[in-house]
C-alpha positions in Angstrom: -3.1 16.1 -5.0 -5.0 13.8 -2.9 -4.8 9.8 -2.7 -7.7 8.3 -1.1 -8.7 4.8 -0.6 -12.4 4.4 -1.2 -12.9 0.8 -1.2 -10.6 -1.3 1.7 -9.8 -4.6 0.9 -11.9 -7.6 1.4 -9.6 -9.3 3.8 -6.0 -9.2 5.6 -2.8 -10.4 4.0 -2.6 -12.8 7.7 -5.3 -14.7 8.7 -6.3 -15.4 12.3 -5.3 -19.5 12.2 -1.7 -18.4 10.7 -1.1 -15.5 13.7 -2.1 -18.0 16.4 -0.2 -20.7 14.8 3.1 -18.4 14.6 2.3 -17.1 18.0 2.0 -20.8 19.4 -1.8 -20.5 20.7 -3.6 -23.2 20.4 -6.6 -22.7 18.5 -9.5 -23.9 20.3 -8.2 -21.3 22.6 -10.6 -17.9 21.4 -10.2 -15.8 24.2 -7.5 -13.6 22.8 -8.8 -13.6 19.4 -10.0 -10.3 19.4 -6.6 -9.2 20.2 -4.8 -10.8 17.7 -6.8 -9.4 15.2 -5.9 -6.0 16.0 -2.7 -7.0 15.8 -2.6 -8.4 12.1 -4.3 -5.3 11.4 -1.6 -3.0 13.4 1.0 -5.2 11.0 -0.4 -4.4 8.0 -0.9 -1.2 8.4 2.6 -1.0 9.6 3.8 -2.8 6.6 2.2 -0.7 3.9 3.6 2.4 5.8 7.3 1.7 5.7 7.2 0.2 2.4 4.6 2.7 0.4 3.2 -0.2 -1.2 -0.5 -1.8 -0.8 -0.7 -5.5 0.1 -4.1 -6.5 -0.5 -5.8 -5.5 -3.6 -7.7 -2.1 -3.1 -9.7 0.7 -4.8 -8.1 3.9 -4.7 -9.2 7.8 -5.4 -6.0 10.5 -7.0 -7.2 14.0 -7.2 -4.9 16.1 -9.2 -5.4 20.1 -10.2 -4.6 19.2 -14.0 -2.8 17.4 -16.4 1.0 16.9 -16.2 3.3 18.4 -18.7 5.0 15.1 -19.5 3.3 11.9 -20.7 3.2 10.0 -17.1 1.4 9.9 -14.3 2.7 7.9 -11.2 0.8 5.9 -9.0 1.1 5.8 -5.6 0.4 2.3 -3.6 1.9 0.3 -6.2 1.4 -2.9 -7.2 -1.0 -1.0 -9.9 -3.6 -3.9 -10.7 -5.6 -1.7 -13.0 -7.2 1.8 -13.9 -10.7 1.8 -13.3 -11.5 5.3 -15.3 -10.0 8.9 -15.6 -12.1 11.9 -15.5 -11.9 15.4 -15.8 -13.3 18.8 -15.9 -13.1 20.4 -19.2 -12.8 24.0 -20.4 -16.8 24.9 -20.2 -17.0 23.1 -17.0 -18.3 19.6 -17.7 -17.3 16.2 -16.1 -16.1 14.2 -18.6 -14.6 10.5 -19.1 -11.0 10.3 -20.7 -11.3 7.4 -23.4 -8.7 4.1 -22.8 -7.8 5.6 -26.6 -5.5 8.1 -25.1 -4.2 6.0 -22.4 -3.0 3.3 -21.2 -1.9 1.5 -17.2 1.7 0.4 -16.9 1.8 -2.4 -14.2 5.1 -3.2 -14.8 6.8 -0.4 -12.9 7.5 0.6 -9.4 5.3 2.6 -8.8 3.1 2.1 -11.6 2.3 4.5 -14.1 -0.8 5.6 -16.6 1.0 6.8 -19.6 0.0 8.4 -23.0 -0.7 6.1 -26.0 1.9 7.4 -28.6 0.9 10.6 -31.1 -2.0 11.3 -27.6 -1.7 14.2 -25.7 -4.1 15.4 -22.2 -6.8 17.3 -22.8 -7.3 21.1 -21.8 -8.9 20.9 -18.0 -10.4 24.0 -16.1 -8.3 25.8 -13.9 -9.6 24.3 -10.4 -9.1 22.2 -7.9 -9.7 18.4 -8.3 -10.0 18.8 -12.3 -8.4 15.5 -12.5 -9.6 12.6 -10.4 -8.3 9.2 -11.2 -9.7 5.9 -9.7 -7.8 2.6 -9.6 -6.9 -0.6 -8.1 -3.8 -1.6 -6.7 -2.2 -4.7 -4.5 -0.6 -7.7 -4.5 -2.6 -10.8 -5.7 -0.4 -12.8 -3.2 1.5 -11.0 -1.1 5.0 -11.9 -0.7 6.4 -14.2 1.9 9.1 -12.0 2.9 6.5 -9.8 3.9 4.5 -11.8 5.5 6.8 -12.7 7.4 7.5 -9.6 9.2 4.0 -9.3 9.6 4.1 -12.1 11.9 7.3 -11.6 13.8 5.5 -8.1 14.8 2.1 -9.8 15.7 4.2 -12.3 17.8 6.1 -9.5 19.9 3.4 -7.1 20.6 1.3 -10.9 21.8 4.3 -11.6 24.1 5.2 -7.9 24.7 3.4 -4.2 25.7 6.7 -2.6 25.8 8.9 -2.2 22.7 11.8 -3.8 24.2 12.4 -7.3 26.3 15.0 -7.4 28.8 17.0 -10.6 30.5 20.3 -10.9 30.1 20.4 -8.5 27.0 18.2 -5.7 26.0 16.6 -6.8 21.7 14.5 -5.1 20.0 12.7 -7.4 18.5 10.7 -5.7 15.7 14.3 -5.2 14.0 14.1 -8.4 12.2 10.8 -7.6 10.5 12.0 -3.4 9.4 14.5 -5.5 7.7 12.1 -7.3 5.7 10.1 -4.4 5.5 12.9 -2.4 3.9 13.6 -4.9 1.2 10.5 -3.9 -0.4 10.6 -0.3 0.3 9.5 2.2 -2.6 12.1 4.8 -3.1 11.3 8.0 -2.5 7.7 7.4 0.1 8.8 7.4 3.2 12.3 9.1 4.8 13.0 6.0 6.8 16.0 3.1 7.3 15.1 0.0 8.0 17.6 -1.3 10.8 19.7 -3.8 9.9 20.1 -3.4 6.4 23.4 -2.1 6.3 24.7 -4.4 8.3 
């Protein structure tokens, strides 16, 4: 099984203007724009890795060796927006496109799913790698504010500090609150980590 992003998001969930405002950087100060844009992308990547979610809509291709024994195929990177197509290699070695009369997308679960319609069965496929290819779109139409707040905290921390911790009268790990925000949206079973502060 493999999952690959084939069409990247057209924008970031945090704009440069939002990052500047949060970091108290004047709008007309452009010297650090490139640095802030890199921090925005890194904050989004960190959030996606920790939550298992796709923040801004993108296209993915999932390749499987065959259809499952059951009637459900789970699709990572929620929230699911739509299933573009399902292609498969039949027993004669020909590539076919599965009719939407056979299946439907279920974007209301987390993660989203492809589900057989009533009375339908998966077609037989040739025994080979990547015999089934599912193309789908995932990502938020509007990123939740809590996730954006976590990203802004990370951006501000990285902008102000070049180390993981800051030292003063106490030593504090600044991104802990951002980890908490991410943890509330973590998709179960995606990553084996615990966000700091969730049990406090």
